[in-house]
C-alpha positions as CSV (number, residue, x, y, z in Angstrom):
1,M,-16.3,18.7,14.8
2,R,-13.0,18.3,12.9
3,A,-13.1,18.1,9.1
4,S,-11.6,14.8,7.8
5,A,-8.7,14.5,5.4
6,G,-5.8,12.2,4.3
7,L,-2.1,12.4,5.2
8,Y,0.7,11.4,2.9
9,I,4.4,11.1,4.0
10,H,7.1,10.7,1.3
11,I,10.2,8.7,1.9
12,P,12.5,9.2,-1.2
13,F,15.0,6.3,-0.7
14,C,15.2,3.0,-2.5
15,R,17.7,0.1,-2.5
16,Q,17.6,0.4,-6.3
17,K,15.7,2.6,-8.7
18,C,13.2,0.7,-10.9
19,L,13.6,1.4,-14.7
20,Y,10.1,2.7,-15.1
21,C,9.9,4.9,-12.0
22,D,9.6,8.7,-12.3
23,F,8.8,9.4,-8.6
24,P,11.2,11.6,-6.6
25,S,13.4,8.9,-5.1
26,F,17.0,7.9,-5.0
27,A,19.2,4.8,-4.7
28,G,22.6,4.9,-3.1
29,R,22.1,8.1,-1.2
30,E,22.1,6.7,2.3
31,E,24.3,9.6,3.5
32,L,21.2,11.9,3.2
33,Q,18.8,9.7,5.2
34,E,19.5,11.2,8.6
35,R,19.4,14.8,7.4
36,Y,16.3,14.2,5.3
37,T,14.5,12.7,8.3
38,V,15.4,15.8,10.5
39,S,14.0,18.1,7.7
40,L,10.8,16.0,7.4
41,L,10.4,16.0,11.2
42,A,10.6,19.8,11.1
43,E,7.9,19.9,8.5
44,I,5.7,17.5,10.4
45,R,5.8,19.6,13.5
46,R,5.0,22.9,11.7
47,R,2.2,21.4,9.6
48,A,0.6,19.7,12.6
49,Q,0.4,23.0,14.4
50,A,-1.5,24.5,11.5
51,C,-4.2,21.8,11.1
52,Q,-5.4,21.1,14.6
53,D,-9.0,21.4,13.2
54,R,-8.5,18.4,11.0
55,E,-8.9,14.7,11.7
56,F,-7.1,12.3,9.4
57,Q,-8.9,9.2,8.3
58,S,-5.9,7.7,6.6
59,V,-2.1,8.0,6.7
60,F,0.1,6.7,3.9
61,F,3.9,6.4,3.9
62,G,5.0,6.1,0.3
63,G,8.1,6.5,-1.8
64,G,10.5,5.4,-2.8
65,T,10.5,2.6,-0.4
66,P,9.7,3.6,3.2
67,T,11.1,0.3,4.5
68,A,14.5,1.1,2.9
69,L,14.9,3.8,5.6
70,P,16.7,2.6,8.7
71,L,14.1,1.5,11.3
72,P,15.2,4.0,14.0
73,L,14.6,6.9,11.5
74,L,11.2,5.5,10.4
75,E,10.2,5.0,14.0
76,R,11.0,8.7,14.8
77,L,8.8,9.8,11.9
78,A,5.9,7.5,12.8
79,R,6.0,8.6,16.4
80,E,5.9,12.3,15.6
81,V,3.1,11.8,13.1
82,F,0.9,9.9,15.5
83,A,1.6,12.1,18.4
84,L,1.1,15.5,16.7
85,F,-1.7,14.9,14.1
86,H,-5.3,14.0,15.1
87,I,-5.6,10.5,13.7
88,A,-9.1,9.1,13.7
89,E,-9.8,6.0,15.7
90,G,-9.6,3.0,13.4
91,A,-7.8,5.0,10.7
92,E,-6.2,3.2,7.8
93,I,-2.4,3.4,8.4
94,T,-0.5,2.2,5.4
95,T,3.1,1.9,4.4
96,E,4.6,0.7,1.1
97,A,7.0,-2.1,1.9
98,N,8.7,-3.7,-1.1
99,P,10.0,-7.2,-1.1
100,G,13.7,-7.4,-0.2
101,T,13.2,-4.8,2.5
102,L,10.9,-6.8,4.8
103,S,12.6,-8.9,7.4
104,R,10.7,-10.3,10.4
105,Q,12.3,-7.6,12.5
106,T,11.0,-4.9,10.1
107,A,7.5,-6.4,10.1
108,Q,7.4,-6.5,13.9
109,A,8.7,-2.9,14.1
110,L,6.0,-1.7,11.6
111,R,3.3,-3.3,13.7
112,G,4.7,-1.6,16.8
113,M,4.8,1.8,15.1
114,G,1.0,1.5,14.4
115,F,0.8,0.5,10.8
116,N,-2.2,-1.7,10.1
117,R,-2.0,-2.0,6.3
118,L,0.9,-2.9,3.9
119,S,1.2,-2.2,0.2
120,I,3.7,-4.6,-1.4
121,G,5.0,-4.0,-4.9
122,V,5.2,-7.5,-6.5
123,Q,4.6,-6.4,-10.1
124,A,5.2,-9.7,-11.9
125,W,5.5,-13.4,-11.0
126,Q,8.3,-14.2,-13.4
127,N,11.9,-13.5,-12.3
128,R,13.0,-12.6,-15.8
129,L,10.4,-9.8,-15.8
130,L,11.3,-8.6,-12.4
131,K,14.9,-8.4,-13.5
132,R,13.8,-6.5,-16.6
133,L,12.0,-4.0,-14.5
134,G,15.0,-3.4,-12.3
135,R,13.3,-4.8,-9.2
136,I,15.6,-5.9,-6.3
137,H,13.5,-9.0,-5.4
138,T,12.8,-12.4,-6.8
139,I,9.3,-14.0,-6.5
140,E,10.8,-16.4,-3.9
141,K,11.8,-13.4,-1.8
142,F,8.3,-11.9,-2.1
143,L,6.7,-15.2,-1.0
144,E,9.1,-15.3,2.0
145,N,8.2,-11.7,2.9
146,Y,4.5,-12.2,2.4
147,R,4.6,-15.2,4.8
148,I,6.4,-13.2,7.4
149,V,4.0,-10.3,7.4
150,R,1.0,-12.6,7.7
151,E,2.7,-14.4,10.6
152,E,3.4,-11.1,12.3
153,G,-0.3,-10.2,12.2
154,F,-0.9,-8.0,9.2
155,Q,-4.5,-8.6,8.1
156,N,-4.8,-5.9,5.5
157,V,-2.3,-6.3,2.6
158,N,-2.4,-4.8,-0.9
159,V,-0.4,-6.4,-3.7
160,D,0.7,-4.2,-6.6
161,L,0.8,-5.8,-10.0
162,M,1.8,-4.4,-13.5
163,F,0.8,-5.6,-17.0
164,A,1.8,-4.6,-20.5
165,L,5.4,-5.0,-19.5
166,P,8.1,-5.3,-22.2
167,G,8.2,-8.9,-23.5
168,Q,5.3,-10.0,-21.2
169,T,2.9,-12.5,-22.7
170,L,-0.8,-12.9,-21.9
171,A,0.0,-16.3,-20.3
172,E,2.5,-14.7,-18.0
173,W,0.0,-12.0,-16.9
174,Q,-2.6,-14.7,-16.3
175,E,-0.1,-16.7,-14.1
176,T,0.8,-13.5,-12.2
177,L,-2.9,-12.9,-11.4
178,E,-3.6,-16.5,-10.5
179,Q,-0.7,-16.8,-8.2
180,A,-1.3,-13.5,-6.5
181,A,-5.0,-14.2,-6.0
182,A,-4.2,-17.6,-4.5
183,L,-2.4,-15.9,-1.6
184,E,-5.7,-14.1,-0.8
185,P,-4.4,-10.5,-0.1
186,E,-7.2,-8.2,0.9
187,H,-6.5,-5.8,-2.0
188,I,-5.0,-6.0,-5.5
189,S,-3.9,-3.1,-7.7
190,A,-3.3,-3.8,-11.4
191,Y,-1.7,-1.1,-13.4
192,S,-0.7,-0.9,-17.1
193,L,2.9,0.2,-17.6
194,I,3.2,3.8,-18.6
195,L,6.5,5.1,-20.1
196,E,7.3,8.3,-18.2
197,E,9.8,10.8,-19.6
198,G,13.1,10.9,-17.8
199,T,13.1,7.2,-16.9
200,P,15.5,4.6,-18.3
201,F,12.6,2.8,-20.0
202,Y,11.5,6.0,-21.8
203,Q,15.1,6.5,-23.0
204,E,15.2,2.8,-24.2
205,W,12.0,3.4,-26.1
206,E,13.3,6.6,-27.7
207,E,16.4,4.7,-28.9
208,G,14.3,1.8,-30.3
209,R,15.6,-0.7,-27.7
210,L,12.2,-1.2,-26.0
211,T,9.1,-2.5,-27.7
212,T,5.8,-1.7,-26.1
213,V,2.9,-4.1,-25.9
214,P,0.3,-3.6,-28.6
215,E,-2.9,-1.8,-27.5
216,D,-5.1,-4.8,-28.2
217,L,-3.0,-7.0,-26.0
218,D,-2.9,-4.3,-23.2
219,R,-6.7,-4.3,-23.3
220,E,-7.0,-8.1,-23.3
221,M,-4.8,-8.2,-20.3
222,Y,-6.9,-5.6,-18.5
223,H,-10.2,-7.3,-19.3
224,F,-8.8,-10.7,-18.2
225,A,-7.9,-9.1,-14.8
226,V,-11.3,-7.6,-14.3
227,D,-13.1,-10.8,-15.1
228,F,-10.7,-13.2,-13.3
229,L,-10.5,-11.1,-10.1
230,A,-14.3,-10.9,-9.9
231,E,-14.4,-14.7,-10.0
232,K,-12.0,-14.8,-7.1
233,G,-14.0,-12.4,-4.9
234,Y,-12.3,-9.2,-5.7
235,A,-14.8,-6.5,-6.5
236,Q,-13.4,-3.8,-8.8
237,Y,-14.1,-0.4,-7.2
238,E,-11.8,1.7,-9.3
239,I,-10.3,1.4,-12.8
240,S,-7.1,-0.3,-11.5
241,N,-8.1,-1.4,-8.0
242,F,-9.8,-4.5,-6.7
243,A,-10.7,-5.4,-3.1
244,K,-12.4,-8.0,-1.0
245,S,-15.6,-6.8,0.9
246,G,-14.8,-4.0,3.2
247,R,-11.2,-3.7,2.1
248,Q,-11.3,-0.8,-0.3
249,S,-8.4,1.6,0.2
250,R,-9.7,4.6,2.2
251,H,-6.7,6.7,1.3
252,N,-7.1,6.2,-2.4
253,R,-10.8,7.0,-2.2
254,I,-9.9,10.4,-0.7
255,Y,-8.1,11.2,-3.9
256,W,-10.8,9.9,-6.2
257,Q,-13.6,11.6,-4.3
258,A,-11.7,15.0,-4.6
259,E,-11.4,15.2,-0.8
260,E,-8.6,17.1,0.9
261,Y,-5.2,15.6,1.6
262,L,-1.9,16.9,3.0
263,G,1.4,15.7,1.5
264,L,4.6,16.0,3.5
265,G,8.2,15.4,2.3
266,L,10.1,15.7,-1.0
267,G,7.9,16.5,-3.9
268,A,4.7,15.7,-2.0
269,H,1.5,17.2,-3.4
270,S,-1.4,18.5,-1.3
271,F,-5.0,19.5,-2.0
272,W,-5.6,21.7,1.0
273,N,-8.1,24.5,1.9
274,G,-9.2,24.5,-1.8
275,E,-5.7,24.9,-3.1
276,R,-3.3,22.6,-4.9
277,L,0.4,22.9,-4.1
278,H,3.5,20.8,-3.8
279,N,6.9,20.6,-2.1
280,P,10.2,21.0,-3.9
281,Y,11.4,18.1,-6.1
282,D,15.1,18.9,-5.4
283,I,16.2,17.2,-2.2
284,E,18.8,19.8,-1.3
285,E,16.2,22.6,-1.7
286,Y,13.7,20.6,0.4
287,M,16.2,20.0,3.2
288,Q,17.4,23.6,3.3
289,A,13.8,24.8,3.8
290,G,14.0,23.6,7.4
291,G,10.4,22.4,7.3
292,I,9.1,26.0,7.0
293,P,5.9,25.8,4.9
294,E,6.4,29.2,3.3
295,R,9.8,28.0,1.9
296,L,8.4,24.6,0.8
297,E,5.2,25.5,-1.0
298,Q,5.4,25.7,-4.8
299,D,3.0,26.2,-7.6
300,R,0.2,27.1,-5.2
301,E,-3.1,27.3,-7.2
302,K,-6.5,28.2,-6.0
303,I,-8.9,25.8,-7.6
304,S,-11.6,27.6,-9.5
305,E,-15.2,26.3,-9.4
306,Q,-14.8,25.3,-13.1
307,D,-11.7,23.2,-12.3
308,A,-13.4,21.8,-9.1
309,L,-16.4,20.7,-11.2
310,A,-14.2,19.0,-13.8
311,E,-12.0,17.2,-11.2
312,F,-14.9,16.0,-9.2
313,M,-16.3,14.4,-12.4
314,F,-13.2,12.8,-13.9
315,L,-11.8,11.6,-10.6
316,G,-15.1,10.3,-9.4
317,L,-15.7,8.5,-12.7
318,R,-12.6,6.4,-12.0
319,L,-14.7,4.7,-9.4
320,T,-16.9,1.9,-10.7
321,E,-19.8,3.3,-8.7
322,G,-19.4,6.6,-10.7
323,V,-20.6,10.0,-9.6
324,T,-24.1,10.3,-8.1
325,F,-26.4,13.2,-8.7
326,A,-26.8,13.6,-4.9
327,A,-23.1,13.9,-4.3
328,F,-22.6,16.4,-7.0
329,R,-25.5,18.6,-5.6
330,E,-24.2,18.3,-2.1
331,R,-20.7,19.4,-3.2
332,F,-21.7,22.2,-5.5
333,G,-25.3,23.1,-4.8
334,R,-26.2,22.6,-8.4
335,K,-27.7,19.8,-10.5
336,M,-25.2,17.8,-12.5
337,Q,-27.5,17.8,-15.5
338,D,-27.6,21.6,-15.5
339,V,-23.8,21.7,-15.8
340,Y,-23.0,18.7,-17.9
341,G,-26.3,17.6,-19.5
342,S,-25.0,17.8,-23.1
343,Q,-21.8,15.9,-22.3
344,I,-23.7,13.2,-20.4
345,E,-26.2,12.8,-23.3
346,K,-23.4,12.6,-25.9
347,L,-21.3,10.1,-24.0
348,T,-24.3,7.9,-23.1
349,Q,-25.4,7.8,-26.7
350,R,-21.8,6.7,-27.7
351,G,-22.0,3.9,-25.1
352,L,-19.2,5.3,-23.0
353,L,-21.3,6.3,-20.0
354,A,-24.2,4.5,-18.3
355,A,-26.8,6.7,-16.5
356,D,-29.6,5.8,-14.2
357,G,-31.7,7.6,-11.6
358,A,-28.8,7.8,-9.1
359,G,-26.0,9.0,-11.3
360,I,-23.5,8.2,-14.1
361,R,-20.6,5.7,-14.4
362,L,-18.2,4.5,-17.1
363,T,-19.2,1.5,-19.2
364,R,-16.6,-1.2,-19.9
365,R,-16.0,0.5,-23.3
366,G,-15.8,3.8,-21.5
367,V,-13.0,2.5,-19.3
368,D,-11.0,1.6,-22.3
369,V,-11.1,5.2,-23.6
370,S,-11.5,6.9,-20.2
371,N,-9.2,9.8,-21.1
372,V,-11.5,10.7,-23.9
373,V,-14.4,10.7,-21.5
374,F,-12.7,12.7,-18.9
375,G,-11.7,15.3,-21.4
376,E,-15.4,16.0,-22.1
377,F,-15.8,17.4,-18.6
378,L,-13.2,20.1,-19.0
379,L,-15.4,23.0,-19.6
């Protein structure tokens, strides 16, 4: 029986780079798209040969913006992936597809390629905020694109939203959630803006031209999202993710449950055969490697048992169900209390963890200081 895993494919092209984005992606580099696709196809073929004993429960095309790639190139990639890898029957097949890159022709083509789930980056409902973020779309364009993908038969759609944006008010965040939920997507992700080094937003902040949202308003926005979305039938299953019944992201759960995944393409990370590694971040270096794994793999690291224990805990605690004693014992052959008994006792006494006969999970207060909690599990 084949072991299961997740597969990630990175498409590093965008129509325009958002001001907060630190992912390996480029705008205005269309001349590289054909050559990059050829290099990625070479990697797909070589990687597929080496993992015939694996069955992939999820496939995720991310970026960048995969739908910014010309459809013939995207079709070549999808065809090779589905032909060469063992994709489980009924697997979750997702592509990111940002507003402004989703025509009816594109939606039809994506369905024909085999995608059954879309992740659409909306971020905010107010056009002034979208412009401030460097997004290429208006809210009107998103609504047009959303209508098209529904008409073309997509029945599993995620909408990405962001809060704690520069100049964003609580009322604007509430409007964003209300309007997004009214469309009844199957899944909603709600992330707080993080200023990443190397981005235009980070430079603005360093120069004093960007004011961040106060911490108390950030938390108020987050708590409103949790409560409001619950009222609308979206169960929170992870710190930043909410889904209707049966619509949790299988691909994301692979990450949070510390299961193995294979990343292909520029800068893509993998957790594979007990090791962490990633591909080059430099696109010329990536393309010159010719898809040869030995020339692509960087920072290969064998995960020690100590690191595996810690990652299992702090990734699993991102899930609202937390980490069960049974799952810990099944993975490591040890009792969680024998390894982390003192940490669990301390964090429970502080009201940051809740424990019962099945396992442990973050409390609402624990979510607000989750990084402090996670740090306790680094032995």
